[in-house]
All heavy atoms as TSV, in Angstrom:
chain	resi	resn	atom	element	x	y	z
A	1	MET	N	N	234.532	67.464	-21.200
A	1	MET	CA	C	234.716	68.434	-20.146
A	1	MET	C	C	236.199	68.655	-19.847
A	1	MET	O	O	236.580	69.722	-19.440
A	1	MET	CB	C	233.975	67.957	-18.900
A	1	MET	CG	C	233.947	68.993	-17.810
A	1	MET	SD	S	233.166	70.516	-18.308
A	1	MET	CE	C	231.639	70.389	-17.489
A	2	ILE	N	N	237.014	67.633	-20.060
A	2	ILE	CA	C	238.432	67.759	-19.741
A	2	ILE	C	C	239.117	68.775	-20.658
A	2	ILE	O	O	240.038	69.460	-20.251
A	2	ILE	CB	C	239.131	66.377	-19.783
A	2	ILE	CG1	C	240.549	66.479	-19.230
A	2	ILE	CG2	C	239.176	65.841	-21.191
A	2	ILE	CD1	C	240.614	66.657	-17.755
A	3	HIS	N	N	238.643	68.882	-21.904
A	3	HIS	CA	C	239.243	69.835	-22.829
A	3	HIS	C	C	238.987	71.270	-22.387
A	3	HIS	O	O	239.831	72.142	-22.580
A	3	HIS	CB	C	238.721	69.615	-24.249
A	3	HIS	CG	C	239.085	68.274	-24.802
A	3	HIS	ND1	N	240.378	67.914	-25.057
A	3	HIS	CD2	C	238.316	67.212	-25.124
A	3	HIS	CE1	C	240.408	66.682	-25.535
A	3	HIS	NE2	N	239.156	66.223	-25.580
A	4	ASP	N	N	237.826	71.511	-21.797
A	4	ASP	CA	C	237.538	72.847	-21.276
A	4	ASP	C	C	238.479	73.198	-20.139
A	4	ASP	O	O	238.952	74.324	-20.032
A	4	ASP	CB	C	236.092	72.935	-20.790
A	4	ASP	CG	C	235.100	72.824	-21.934
A	4	ASP	OD1	O	235.496	73.091	-23.088
A	4	ASP	OD2	O	233.938	72.474	-21.669
A	5	ARG	N	N	238.749	72.229	-19.299
A	5	ARG	CA	C	239.650	72.469	-18.161
A	5	ARG	C	C	241.065	72.771	-18.659
A	5	ARG	O	O	241.731	73.649	-18.127
A	5	ARG	CB	C	239.638	71.256	-17.239
A	5	ARG	CG	C	240.653	71.298	-16.173
A	5	ARG	CD	C	240.214	71.499	-14.795
A	5	ARG	NE	N	238.828	71.517	-14.545
A	5	ARG	CZ	C	238.311	71.216	-13.378
A	5	ARG	NH1	N	239.095	70.818	-12.419
A	5	ARG	NH2	N	237.036	71.311	-13.166
A	6	VAL	N	N	241.527	72.038	-19.667
A	6	VAL	CA	C	242.858	72.271	-20.226
A	6	VAL	C	C	242.921	73.663	-20.840
A	6	VAL	O	O	243.900	74.398	-20.644
A	6	VAL	CB	C	243.215	71.184	-21.264
A	6	VAL	CG1	C	244.491	71.536	-21.999
A	6	VAL	CG2	C	243.349	69.833	-20.585
A	7	THR	N	N	241.893	74.043	-21.558
A	7	THR	CA	C	241.849	75.371	-22.168
A	7	THR	C	C	241.890	76.460	-21.106
A	7	THR	O	O	242.630	77.435	-21.234
A	7	THR	CB	C	240.581	75.517	-23.025
A	7	THR	OG1	O	240.571	74.512	-24.025
A	7	THR	CG2	C	240.525	76.886	-23.681
A	8	GLN	N	N	241.149	76.292	-20.050
A	8	GLN	CA	C	241.149	77.278	-18.974
A	8	GLN	C	C	242.498	77.345	-18.277
A	8	GLN	O	O	242.963	78.428	-17.910
A	8	GLN	CB	C	240.051	76.954	-17.967
A	8	GLN	CG	C	238.671	77.160	-18.522
A	8	GLN	CD	C	237.587	76.666	-17.586
A	8	GLN	OE1	O	237.858	76.060	-16.559
A	8	GLN	NE2	N	236.340	76.931	-17.964
A	9	MET	N	N	243.158	76.216	-18.108
A	9	MET	CA	C	244.480	76.215	-17.491
A	9	MET	C	C	245.503	76.910	-18.379
A	9	MET	O	O	246.344	77.667	-17.887
A	9	MET	CB	C	244.916	74.787	-17.180
A	9	MET	CG	C	244.167	74.168	-16.019
A	9	MET	SD	S	244.573	72.442	-15.704
A	9	MET	CE	C	246.337	72.488	-15.562
A	10	VAL	N	N	245.443	76.679	-19.677
A	10	VAL	CA	C	246.356	77.332	-20.604
A	10	VAL	C	C	246.135	78.839	-20.600
A	10	VAL	O	O	247.089	79.623	-20.576
A	10	VAL	CB	C	246.204	76.749	-22.026
A	10	VAL	CG1	C	246.932	77.596	-23.049
A	10	VAL	CG2	C	246.712	75.321	-22.057
A	11	ILE	N	N	244.889	79.270	-20.596
A	11	ILE	CA	C	244.577	80.703	-20.541
A	11	ILE	C	C	245.083	81.313	-19.246
A	11	ILE	O	O	245.673	82.399	-19.233
A	11	ILE	CB	C	243.069	80.932	-20.730
A	11	ILE	CG1	C	242.665	80.602	-22.162
A	11	ILE	CG2	C	242.683	82.362	-20.386
A	11	ILE	CD1	C	241.172	80.592	-22.393
A	12	GLY	N	N	244.887	80.611	-18.132
A	12	GLY	CA	C	245.356	81.110	-16.845
A	12	GLY	C	C	246.865	81.217	-16.777
A	12	GLY	O	O	247.410	82.216	-16.282
A	13	VAL	N	N	247.569	80.207	-17.267
A	13	VAL	CA	C	249.035	80.245	-17.265
A	13	VAL	C	C	249.540	81.356	-18.185
A	13	VAL	O	O	250.489	82.076	-17.839
A	13	VAL	CB	C	249.607	78.870	-17.664
A	13	VAL	CG1	C	251.095	78.950	-17.923
A	13	VAL	CG2	C	249.312	77.845	-16.586
A	14	ALA	N	N	248.925	81.512	-19.338
A	14	ALA	CA	C	249.334	82.577	-20.256
A	14	ALA	C	C	249.098	83.951	-19.634
A	14	ALA	O	O	249.938	84.855	-19.775
A	14	ALA	CB	C	248.579	82.457	-21.572
A	15	ALA	N	N	247.987	84.124	-18.940
A	15	ALA	CA	C	247.719	85.400	-18.271
A	15	ALA	C	C	248.731	85.659	-17.166
A	15	ALA	O	O	249.225	86.786	-17.010
A	15	ALA	CB	C	246.307	85.403	-17.709
A	16	LEU	N	N	249.080	84.627	-16.407
A	16	LEU	CA	C	250.071	84.780	-15.337
A	16	LEU	C	C	251.449	85.118	-15.891
A	16	LEU	O	O	252.128	86.015	-15.376
A	16	LEU	CB	C	250.136	83.501	-14.503
A	16	LEU	CG	C	251.080	83.531	-13.311
A	16	LEU	CD1	C	250.610	84.559	-12.287
A	16	LEU	CD2	C	251.178	82.150	-12.689
A	17	VAL	N	N	251.857	84.439	-16.951
A	17	VAL	CA	C	253.147	84.728	-17.577
A	17	VAL	C	C	253.163	86.147	-18.134
A	17	VAL	O	O	254.154	86.878	-17.996
A	17	VAL	CB	C	253.466	83.688	-18.673
A	17	VAL	CG1	C	254.638	84.117	-19.527
A	17	VAL	CG2	C	253.732	82.331	-18.042
A	18	SER	N	N	252.067	86.564	-18.742
A	18	SER	CA	C	251.984	87.918	-19.282
A	18	SER	C	C	252.050	88.963	-18.179
A	18	SER	O	O	252.720	89.990	-18.329
A	18	SER	CB	C	250.691	88.099	-20.072
A	18	SER	OG	O	250.656	87.224	-21.156
A	19	LEU	N	N	251.387	88.704	-17.067
A	19	LEU	CA	C	251.427	89.637	-15.943
A	19	LEU	C	C	252.827	89.731	-15.354
A	19	LEU	O	O	253.313	90.838	-15.076
A	19	LEU	CB	C	250.426	89.209	-14.871
A	19	LEU	CG	C	250.375	90.087	-13.620
A	19	LEU	CD1	C	249.894	91.485	-13.991
A	19	LEU	CD2	C	249.491	89.456	-12.578
A	20	ILE	N	N	253.495	88.604	-15.201
A	20	ILE	CA	C	254.862	88.617	-14.676
A	20	ILE	C	C	255.793	89.345	-15.636
A	20	ILE	O	O	256.656	90.127	-15.216
A	20	ILE	CB	C	255.338	87.181	-14.393
A	20	ILE	CG1	C	254.564	86.611	-13.213
A	20	ILE	CG2	C	256.828	87.133	-14.118
A	20	ILE	CD1	C	254.790	85.127	-12.987
A	21	ALA	N	N	255.633	89.114	-16.943
A	21	ALA	CA	C	256.466	89.811	-17.921
A	21	ALA	C	C	256.225	91.312	-17.877
A	21	ALA	O	O	257.170	92.107	-17.931
A	21	ALA	CB	C	256.186	89.266	-19.324
A	22	TRP	N	N	254.962	91.719	-17.762
A	22	TRP	CA	C	254.665	93.154	-17.680
A	22	TRP	C	C	255.277	93.755	-16.430
A	22	TRP	O	O	255.847	94.844	-16.469
A	22	TRP	CB	C	253.157	93.381	-17.705
A	22	TRP	CG	C	252.795	94.817	-17.533
A	22	TRP	CD1	C	252.870	95.794	-18.475
A	22	TRP	CD2	C	252.335	95.445	-16.332
A	22	TRP	NE1	N	252.474	96.989	-17.925
A	22	TRP	CE2	C	252.143	96.802	-16.619
A	22	TRP	CE3	C	252.066	94.985	-15.052
A	22	TRP	CZ2	C	251.694	97.695	-15.660
A	22	TRP	CZ3	C	251.618	95.881	-14.112
A	22	TRP	CH2	C	251.440	97.220	-14.418
A	23	LEU	N	N	255.148	93.063	-15.314
A	23	LEU	CA	C	255.708	93.580	-14.066
A	23	LEU	C	C	257.219	93.741	-14.145
A	23	LEU	O	O	257.763	94.777	-13.763
A	23	LEU	CB	C	255.346	92.655	-12.898
A	23	LEU	CG	C	253.948	92.793	-12.351
A	23	LEU	CD1	C	253.664	91.678	-11.357
A	23	LEU	CD2	C	253.764	94.145	-11.694
A	24	THR	N	N	257.904	92.715	-14.643
A	24	THR	CA	C	259.370	92.760	-14.642
A	24	THR	C	C	259.938	93.637	-15.749
A	24	THR	O	O	260.973	94.275	-15.548
A	24	THR	CB	C	259.953	91.348	-14.764
A	24	THR	OG1	O	259.472	90.733	-15.947
A	24	THR	CG2	C	259.600	90.515	-13.565
A	25	LEU	N	N	259.297	93.684	-16.884
A	25	LEU	CA	C	259.858	94.419	-18.020
A	25	LEU	C	C	259.349	95.848	-18.153
A	25	LEU	O	O	260.024	96.691	-18.749
A	25	LEU	CB	C	259.580	93.660	-19.322
A	25	LEU	CG	C	260.202	92.273	-19.421
A	25	LEU	CD1	C	259.733	91.591	-20.685
A	25	LEU	CD2	C	261.711	92.359	-19.363
A	26	ILE	N	N	258.163	96.137	-17.625
A	26	ILE	CA	C	257.570	97.458	-17.813
A	26	ILE	C	C	257.347	98.177	-16.483
A	26	ILE	O	O	257.806	99.301	-16.285
A	26	ILE	CB	C	256.231	97.355	-18.573
A	26	ILE	CG1	C	256.399	96.625	-19.897
A	26	ILE	CG2	C	255.621	98.726	-18.779
A	26	ILE	CD1	C	257.289	97.297	-20.899
A	27	ALA	N	N	256.618	97.557	-15.567
A	27	ALA	CA	C	256.189	98.251	-14.357
A	27	ALA	C	C	257.351	98.598	-13.427
A	27	ALA	O	O	257.442	99.731	-12.936
A	27	ALA	CB	C	255.157	97.414	-13.613
A	28	VAL	N	N	258.234	97.653	-13.174
A	28	VAL	CA	C	259.346	97.921	-12.254
A	28	VAL	C	C	260.291	98.984	-12.807
A	28	VAL	O	O	260.641	99.931	-12.088
A	28	VAL	CB	C	260.085	96.610	-11.898
A	28	VAL	CG1	C	261.348	96.891	-11.111
A	28	VAL	CG2	C	259.158	95.693	-11.116
A	29	PRO	N	N	260.708	98.917	-14.080
A	29	PRO	CA	C	261.542	100.009	-14.588
A	29	PRO	C	C	260.828	101.365	-14.619
A	29	PRO	O	O	261.455	102.401	-14.360
A	29	PRO	CB	C	261.907	99.566	-16.013
A	29	PRO	CG	C	261.788	98.096	-15.989
A	29	PRO	CD	C	260.671	97.806	-15.040
A	30	ALA	N	N	259.537	101.357	-14.913
A	30	ALA	CA	C	258.789	102.626	-14.902
A	30	ALA	C	C	258.738	103.194	-13.495
A	30	ALA	O	O	258.859	104.406	-13.293
A	30	ALA	CB	C	257.377	102.415	-15.444
A	31	TRP	N	N	258.553	102.328	-12.502
A	31	TRP	CA	C	258.495	102.778	-11.100
A	31	TRP	C	C	259.841	103.316	-10.648
A	31	TRP	O	O	259.933	104.322	-9.954
A	31	TRP	CB	C	258.053	101.621	-10.211
A	31	TRP	CG	C	257.865	102.007	-8.786
A	31	TRP	CD1	C	258.773	101.867	-7.790
A	31	TRP	CD2	C	256.708	102.601	-8.197
A	31	TRP	NE1	N	258.247	102.326	-6.607
A	31	TRP	CE2	C	256.984	102.781	-6.828
A	31	TRP	CE3	C	255.465	102.982	-8.691
A	31	TRP	CZ2	C	256.063	103.330	-5.954
A	31	TRP	CZ3	C	254.555	103.528	-7.817
A	31	TRP	CH2	C	254.858	103.704	-6.469
A	32	ARG	N	N	260.923	102.681	-11.042
A	32	ARG	CA	C	262.270	103.081	-10.603
A	32	ARG	C	C	262.811	104.286	-11.358
A	32	ARG	O	O	263.817	104.866	-10.947
A	32	ARG	CB	C	263.236	101.919	-10.767
A	32	ARG	CG	C	262.972	100.802	-9.795
A	32	ARG	CD	C	263.996	99.718	-9.945
A	32	ARG	NE	N	263.729	98.635	-9.008
A	32	ARG	CZ	C	264.383	97.494	-9.003
A	32	ARG	NH1	N	265.330	97.284	-9.892
A	32	ARG	NH2	N	264.088	96.566	-8.128
A	33	SER	N	N	262.188	104.655	-12.452
A	33	SER	CA	C	262.696	105.759	-13.264
A	33	SER	C	C	262.401	107.126	-12.659
A	33	SER	O	O	263.030	108.103	-13.043
A	33	SER	CB	C	262.094	105.713	-14.666
A	33	SER	OG	O	262.516	104.554	-15.336
A	34	TYR	N	N	261.464	107.192	-11.741
A	34	TYR	CA	C	261.061	108.479	-11.185
A	34	TYR	C	C	261.225	108.463	-9.666
A	34	TYR	O	O	261.233	107.412	-9.030
A	34	TYR	CB	C	259.600	108.784	-11.549
A	34	TYR	CG	C	259.405	108.926	-13.035
A	34	TYR	CD1	C	258.882	107.881	-13.785
A	34	TYR	CD2	C	259.769	110.094	-13.688
A	34	TYR	CE1	C	258.718	108.005	-15.153
A	34	TYR	CE2	C	259.605	110.222	-15.053
A	34	TYR	CZ	C	259.076	109.171	-15.774
A	34	TYR	OH	O	258.913	109.290	-17.122
A	35	TRP	N	N	261.328	109.669	-9.100
A	35	TRP	CA	C	261.555	109.792	-7.668
A	35	TRP	C	C	260.283	110.139	-6.912
A	35	TRP	O	O	260.013	109.584	-5.861
A	35	TRP	CB	C	262.628	110.856	-7.426
A	35	TRP	CG	C	262.994	110.977	-5.995
A	35	TRP	CD1	C	263.744	110.098	-5.276
A	35	TRP	CD2	C	262.604	112.013	-5.107
A	35	TRP	NE1	N	263.853	110.538	-3.999
A	35	TRP	CE2	C	263.167	111.703	-3.860
A	35	TRP	CE3	C	261.836	113.165	-5.247
A	35	TRP	CZ2	C	262.975	112.532	-2.761
A	35	TRP	CZ3	C	261.664	113.981	-4.155
A	35	TRP	CH2	C	262.225	113.648	-2.935
A	36	ARG	N	N	259.507	111.052	-7.456
A	36	ARG	CA	C	258.278	111.469	-6.779
A	36	ARG	C	C	257.187	110.425	-6.940
A	36	ARG	O	O	257.065	109.773	-7.974
A	36	ARG	CB	C	257.781	112.794	-7.345
A	36	ARG	CG	C	258.701	113.940	-7.059
A	36	ARG	CD	C	258.101	115.205	-7.613
A	36	ARG	NE	N	258.992	116.320	-7.346
A	36	ARG	CZ	C	259.109	117.368	-8.111
A	36	ARG	NH1	N	258.366	117.473	-9.195
A	36	ARG	NH2	N	259.947	118.328	-7.802
A	37	LEU	N	N	256.366	110.307	-5.910
A	37	LEU	CA	C	255.296	109.316	-5.927
A	37	LEU	C	C	254.302	109.592	-7.050
A	37	LEU	O	O	253.854	108.663	-7.743
A	37	LEU	CB	C	254.572	109.293	-4.577
A	37	LEU	CG	C	253.428	108.292	-4.454
A	37	LEU	CD1	C	253.945	106.867	-4.600
A	37	LEU	CD2	C	252.705	108.475	-3.148
A	38	ARG	N	N	253.979	110.848	-7.268
A	38	ARG	CA	C	253.026	111.210	-8.319
A	38	ARG	C	C	253.540	110.781	-9.690
A	38	ARG	O	O	252.795	110.228	-10.507
A	38	ARG	CB	C	252.791	112.724	-8.294
A	38	ARG	CG	C	251.833	113.192	-9.367
A	38	ARG	CD	C	251.727	114.692	-9.389
A	38	ARG	NE	N	253.001	115.243	-9.853
A	38	ARG	CZ	C	253.434	116.444	-9.545
A	38	ARG	NH1	N	252.739	117.232	-8.783
A	38	ARG	NH2	N	254.584	116.870	-10.015
A	39	GLU	N	N	254.828	111.003	-9.945
A	39	GLU	CA	C	255.394	110.615	-11.229
A	39	GLU	C	C	255.435	109.095	-11.383
A	39	GLU	O	O	255.191	108.571	-12.472
A	39	GLU	CB	C	256.798	111.191	-11.358
A	39	GLU	CG	C	256.823	112.701	-11.448
A	39	GLU	CD	C	258.223	113.264	-11.362
A	39	GLU	OE1	O	259.146	112.537	-10.940
A	39	GLU	OE2	O	258.389	114.442	-11.722
A	40	ARG	N	N	255.720	108.403	-10.299
A	40	ARG	CA	C	255.735	106.938	-10.351
A	40	ARG	C	C	254.352	106.377	-10.657
A	40	ARG	O	O	254.210	105.470	-11.482
A	40	ARG	CB	C	256.240	106.383	-9.023
A	40	ARG	CG	C	257.709	106.592	-8.802
A	40	ARG	CD	C	258.119	106.038	-7.464
A	40	ARG	NE	N	259.570	105.995	-7.366
A	40	ARG	CZ	C	260.227	105.456	-6.365
A	40	ARG	NH1	N	259.558	104.910	-5.358
A	40	ARG	NH2	N	261.535	105.444	-6.356
A	41	VAL	N	N	253.356	106.903	-9.991
A	41	VAL	CA	C	251.989	106.418	-10.206
A	41	VAL	C	C	251.537	106.723	-11.632
A	41	VAL	O	O	250.926	105.875	-12.297
A	41	VAL	CB	C	251.030	107.029	-9.163
A	41	VAL	CG1	C	249.581	106.732	-9.513
A	41	VAL	CG2	C	251.362	106.513	-7.776
A	42	LEU	N	N	251.848	107.914	-12.118
A	42	LEU	CA	C	251.471	108.255	-13.494
A	42	LEU	C	C	252.189	107.384	-14.514
A	42	LEU	O	O	251.612	107.022	-15.542
A	42	LEU	CB	C	251.734	109.732	-13.761
A	42	LEU	CG	C	250.771	110.690	-13.067
A	42	LEU	CD1	C	251.195	112.140	-13.299
A	42	LEU	CD2	C	249.361	110.469	-13.548
A	43	ALA	N	N	253.445	107.043	-14.250
A	43	ALA	CA	C	254.170	106.141	-15.150
A	43	ALA	C	C	253.505	104.773	-15.186
A	43	ALA	O	O	253.368	104.161	-16.254
A	43	ALA	CB	C	255.623	106.017	-14.711
A	44	LEU	N	N	253.060	104.281	-14.035
A	44	LEU	CA	C	252.360	102.997	-14.012
A	44	LEU	C	C	251.014	103.082	-14.725
A	44	LEU	O	O	250.630	102.160	-15.449
A	44	LEU	CB	C	252.155	102.530	-12.578
A	44	LEU	CG	C	253.384	101.966	-11.876
A	44	LEU	CD1	C	253.036	101.577	-10.453
A	44	LEU	CD2	C	253.948	100.787	-12.629
A	45	VAL	N	N	250.302	104.190	-14.533
A	45	VAL	CA	C	249.003	104.356	-15.200
A	45	VAL	C	C	249.192	104.381	-16.719
A	45	VAL	O	O	248.428	103.739	-17.456
A	45	VAL	CB	C	248.299	105.629	-14.703
A	45	VAL	CG1	C	247.110	105.989	-15.575
A	45	VAL	CG2	C	247.869	105.465	-13.251
A	46	MET	N	N	250.204	105.097	-17.179
A	46	MET	CA	C	250.446	105.136	-18.625
A	46	MET	C	C	250.865	103.772	-19.159
A	46	MET	O	O	250.472	103.382	-20.265
A	46	MET	CB	C	251.498	106.187	-18.945
A	46	MET	CG	C	250.978	107.595	-18.812
A	46	MET	SD	S	252.113	108.858	-19.392
A	46	MET	CE	C	253.381	108.778	-18.157
A	47	SER	N	N	251.640	103.011	-18.386
A	47	SER	CA	C	252.032	101.680	-18.848
A	47	SER	C	C	250.835	100.731	-18.874
A	47	SER	O	O	250.746	99.872	-19.750
A	47	SER	CB	C	253.158	101.118	-17.980
A	47	SER	OG	O	252.704	100.835	-16.684
A	48	VAL	N	N	249.901	100.884	-17.933
A	48	VAL	CA	C	248.672	100.078	-17.972
A	48	VAL	C	C	247.837	100.455	-19.189
A	48	VAL	O	O	247.236	99.592	-19.838
A	48	VAL	CB	C	247.864	100.255	-16.662
A	48	VAL	CG1	C	246.476	99.659	-16.781
A	48	VAL	CG2	C	248.604	99.629	-15.503
A	49	TYR	N	N	247.819	101.733	-19.527
A	49	TYR	CA	C	247.104	102.194	-20.715
A	49	TYR	C	C	247.687	101.557	-21.978
A	49	TYR	O	O	246.950	101.065	-22.843
A	49	TYR	CB	C	247.186	103.720	-20.787
A	49	TYR	CG	C	246.513	104.318	-21.984
A	49	TYR	CD1	C	245.136	104.428	-22.052
A	49	TYR	CD2	C	247.261	104.791	-23.066
A	49	TYR	CE1	C	244.510	104.983	-23.158
A	49	TYR	CE2	C	246.648	105.345	-24.169
A	49	TYR	CZ	C	245.274	105.435	-24.207
A	49	TYR	OH	O	244.682	105.979	-25.299
A	50	VAL	N	N	249.000	101.533	-22.073
A	50	VAL	CA	C	249.657	100.911	-23.231
A	50	VAL	C	C	249.404	99.405	-23.226
A	50	VAL	O	O	249.150	98.806	-24.283
A	50	VAL	CB	C	251.167	101.237	-23.229
A	50	VAL	CG1	C	251.908	100.438	-24.276
A	50	VAL	CG2	C	251.387	102.719	-23.444
A	51	LEU	N	N	249.448	98.781	-22.057
A	51	LEU	CA	C	249.153	97.353	-21.953
A	51	LEU	C	C	247.741	97.051	-22.442
A	51	LEU	O	O	247.521	96.100	-23.201
A	51	LEU	CB	C	249.325	96.881	-20.505
A	51	LEU	CG	C	248.944	95.439	-20.204
A	51	LEU	CD1	C	249.911	94.484	-20.878
A	51	LEU	CD2	C	248.916	95.206	-18.708
A	52	ALA	N	N	246.790	97.870	-22.031
A	52	ALA	CA	C	245.406	97.676	-22.468
A	52	ALA	C	C	245.277	97.843	-23.982
A	52	ALA	O	O	244.530	97.101	-24.632
A	52	ALA	CB	C	244.489	98.658	-21.745
A	53	ALA	N	N	246.002	98.794	-24.544
A	53	ALA	CA	C	245.960	98.983	-25.995
A	53	ALA	C	C	246.498	97.754	-26.727
A	53	ALA	O	O	245.921	97.310	-27.731
A	53	ALA	CB	C	246.762	100.223	-26.379
A	54	PHE	N	N	247.583	97.178	-26.216
A	54	PHE	CA	C	248.130	95.976	-26.842
A	54	PHE	C	C	247.197	94.782	-26.674
A	54	PHE	O	O	247.045	93.968	-27.592
A	54	PHE	CB	C	249.512	95.644	-26.281
A	54	PHE	CG	C	250.624	96.426	-26.921
A	54	PHE	CD1	C	251.391	97.298	-26.167
A	54	PHE	CD2	C	250.904	96.297	-28.262
A	54	PHE	CE1	C	252.407	98.017	-26.745
A	54	PHE	CE2	C	251.919	97.012	-28.859
A	54	PHE	CZ	C	252.677	97.885	-28.100
A	55	VAL	N	N	246.566	94.661	-25.524
A	55	VAL	CA	C	245.613	93.563	-25.304
A	55	VAL	C	C	244.434	93.699	-26.263
A	55	VAL	O	O	244.003	92.715	-26.881
A	55	VAL	CB	C	245.144	93.532	-23.837
A	55	VAL	CG1	C	243.934	92.642	-23.661
A	55	VAL	CG2	C	246.272	93.083	-22.934
A	56	LEU	N	N	243.911	94.903	-26.403
A	56	LEU	CA	C	242.789	95.105	-27.319
A	56	LEU	C	C	243.200	94.870	-28.774
A	56	LEU	O	O	242.420	94.314	-29.551
A	56	LEU	CB	C	242.217	96.510	-27.149
A	56	LEU	CG	C	241.444	96.729	-25.849
A	56	LEU	CD1	C	241.021	98.192	-25.727
A	56	LEU	CD2	C	240.241	95.819	-25.776
A	57	ALA	N	N	244.405	95.276	-29.135
A	57	ALA	CA	C	244.877	95.029	-30.499
A	57	ALA	C	C	245.024	93.529	-30.748
A	57	ALA	O	O	244.654	93.027	-31.822
A	57	ALA	CB	C	246.204	95.740	-30.738
A	58	GLY	N	N	245.524	92.797	-29.774
A	58	GLY	CA	C	245.657	91.350	-29.916
A	58	GLY	C	C	244.303	90.665	-29.977
A	58	GLY	O	O	244.102	89.723	-30.752
A	59	ALA	N	N	243.369	91.133	-29.165
A	59	ALA	CA	C	242.024	90.562	-29.198
A	59	ALA	C	C	241.350	90.839	-30.536
A	59	ALA	O	O	240.654	89.975	-31.085
A	59	ALA	CB	C	241.194	91.135	-28.057
A	60	ARG	N	N	241.568	92.019	-31.051
A	60	ARG	CA	C	240.981	92.341	-32.357
A	60	ARG	C	C	241.597	91.493	-33.463
A	60	ARG	O	O	240.885	90.985	-34.332
A	60	ARG	CB	C	241.168	93.819	-32.664
A	60	ARG	CG	C	240.525	94.217	-33.957
A	60	ARG	CD	C	240.573	95.690	-34.183
A	60	ARG	NE	N	239.896	95.994	-35.434
A	60	ARG	CZ	C	239.726	97.190	-35.898
A	60	ARG	NH1	N	240.144	98.222	-35.216
A	60	ARG	NH2	N	239.113	97.382	-37.039
A	61	ALA	N	N	242.917	91.319	-33.424
A	61	ALA	CA	C	243.573	90.478	-34.429
A	61	ALA	C	C	243.078	89.037	-34.326
A	61	ALA	O	O	242.803	88.395	-35.348
A	61	ALA	CB	C	245.082	90.539	-34.255
A	62	GLY	N	N	242.961	88.527	-33.107
A	62	GLY	CA	C	242.438	87.175	-32.927
A	62	GLY	C	C	241.004	87.054	-33.393
A	62	GLY	O	O	240.616	86.045	-33.992
A	63	GLY	N	N	240.206	88.068	-33.120
A	63	GLY	CA	C	238.822	88.061	-33.582
A	63	GLY	C	C	238.722	88.066	-35.096
A	63	GLY	O	O	237.875	87.382	-35.670
A	64	LEU	N	N	239.596	88.830	-35.736
A	64	LEU	CA	C	239.590	88.846	-37.204
A	64	LEU	C	C	239.998	87.503	-37.781
A	64	LEU	O	O	239.437	87.055	-38.788
A	64	LEU	CB	C	240.514	89.951	-37.723
A	64	LEU	CG	C	239.992	91.371	-37.562
A	64	LEU	CD1	C	241.072	92.385	-37.958
A	64	LEU	CD2	C	238.745	91.587	-38.397
A	65	VAL	N	N	240.978	86.857	-37.166
A	65	VAL	CA	C	241.375	85.527	-37.626
A	65	VAL	C	C	240.211	84.554	-37.485
A	65	VAL	O	O	239.930	83.763	-38.394
A	65	VAL	CB	C	242.611	85.026	-36.853
A	65	VAL	CG1	C	242.850	83.544	-37.090
A	65	VAL	CG2	C	243.845	85.816	-37.242
A	66	LEU	N	N	239.519	84.602	-36.351
A	66	LEU	CA	C	238.378	83.705	-36.166
A	66	LEU	C	C	237.234	84.035	-37.119
A	66	LEU	O	O	236.543	83.138	-37.608
A	66	LEU	CB	C	237.888	83.777	-34.721
A	66	LEU	CG	C	238.809	83.156	-33.681
A	66	LEU	CD1	C	238.258	83.399	-32.294
A	66	LEU	CD2	C	239.007	81.681	-33.943
A	67	TRP	N	N	237.020	85.313	-37.376
A	67	TRP	CA	C	235.926	85.724	-38.266
A	67	TRP	C	C	236.174	85.261	-39.707
A	67	TRP	O	O	235.259	84.813	-40.394
A	67	TRP	CB	C	235.780	87.240	-38.209
A	67	TRP	CG	C	234.607	87.739	-39.006
A	67	TRP	CD1	C	234.635	88.238	-40.266
A	67	TRP	CD2	C	233.251	87.760	-38.571
A	67	TRP	NE1	N	233.370	88.578	-40.653
A	67	TRP	CE2	C	232.493	88.309	-39.636
A	67	TRP	CE3	C	232.598	87.392	-37.413
A	67	TRP	CZ2	C	231.136	88.480	-39.553
A	67	TRP	CZ3	C	231.242	87.570	-37.334
A	67	TRP	CH2	C	230.529	88.105	-38.388
A	68	TYR	N	N	237.436	85.380	-40.157
A	68	TYR	CA	C	237.776	85.026	-41.533
A	68	TYR	C	C	238.457	83.666	-41.647
A	68	TYR	O	O	239.075	83.370	-42.661
A	68	TYR	CB	C	238.685	86.099	-42.142
A	68	TYR	CG	C	237.972	87.416	-42.339
A	68	TYR	CD1	C	238.312	88.532	-41.574
A	68	TYR	CD2	C	236.955	87.548	-43.265
A	68	TYR	CE1	C	237.662	89.739	-41.739
A	68	TYR	CE2	C	236.295	88.745	-43.444
A	68	TYR	CZ	C	236.658	89.837	-42.672
A	68	TYR	OH	O	236.009	91.025	-42.843
A	69	TYR	N	N	238.333	82.820	-40.622
A	69	TYR	CA	C	239.029	81.545	-40.610
A	69	TYR	C	C	238.624	80.658	-41.781
A	69	TYR	O	O	239.469	80.002	-42.373
A	69	TYR	CB	C	238.759	80.816	-39.296
A	69	TYR	CG	C	239.473	79.505	-39.179
A	69	TYR	CD1	C	240.844	79.481	-38.980
A	69	TYR	CD2	C	238.783	78.305	-39.295
A	69	TYR	CE1	C	241.511	78.278	-38.875
A	69	TYR	CE2	C	239.449	77.098	-39.196
A	69	TYR	CZ	C	240.808	77.094	-38.971
A	69	TYR	OH	O	241.465	75.900	-38.887
A	70	ASP	N	N	237.368	80.652	-42.133
A	70	ASP	CA	C	236.916	79.794	-43.224
A	70	ASP	C	C	237.380	80.282	-44.590
A	70	ASP	O	O	237.410	79.543	-45.543
A	70	ASP	CB	C	235.398	79.657	-43.213
A	70	ASP	CG	C	234.686	80.991	-43.330
A	70	ASP	OD1	O	235.316	82.035	-43.071
A	70	ASP	OD2	O	233.486	80.989	-43.676
A	71	ARG	N	N	237.805	81.534	-44.682
A	71	ARG	CA	C	238.272	82.086	-45.962
A	71	ARG	C	C	239.780	81.995	-46.129
A	71	ARG	O	O	240.286	82.258	-47.212
A	71	ARG	CB	C	237.841	83.544	-46.080
A	71	ARG	CG	C	236.343	83.711	-46.078
A	71	ARG	CD	C	235.967	85.143	-46.151
A	71	ARG	NE	N	234.534	85.301	-45.911
A	71	ARG	CZ	C	233.960	86.449	-45.697
A	71	ARG	NH1	N	234.654	87.553	-45.715
A	71	ARG	NH2	N	232.660	86.488	-45.494
A	72	LEU	N	N	240.489	81.669	-45.062
A	72	LEU	CA	C	241.954	81.604	-45.141
A	72	LEU	C	C	242.425	80.338	-45.781
A	72	LEU	O	O	241.953	79.304	-45.711
A	72	LEU	CB	C	242.567	81.736	-43.739
A	72	LEU	CG	C	242.304	83.066	-43.043
A	72	LEU	CD1	C	242.897	83.017	-41.647
A	72	LEU	CD2	C	242.941	84.207	-43.808
């Protein structure tokens, strides 16, 4: 049971670090680049869209590694 807890803690820390990196490197500059509220919100929405695309691409790559792990 302890290994499950360690795995969950590692996943949680990685998610927190990723969220902080996204906020500092993507969201804050996107928010500061525009003056109007509508443009700021749209910039954040587009950055979330790109973030989701990268997350899905990473999940797919990880899934492929797990699927073909015995053949590697």
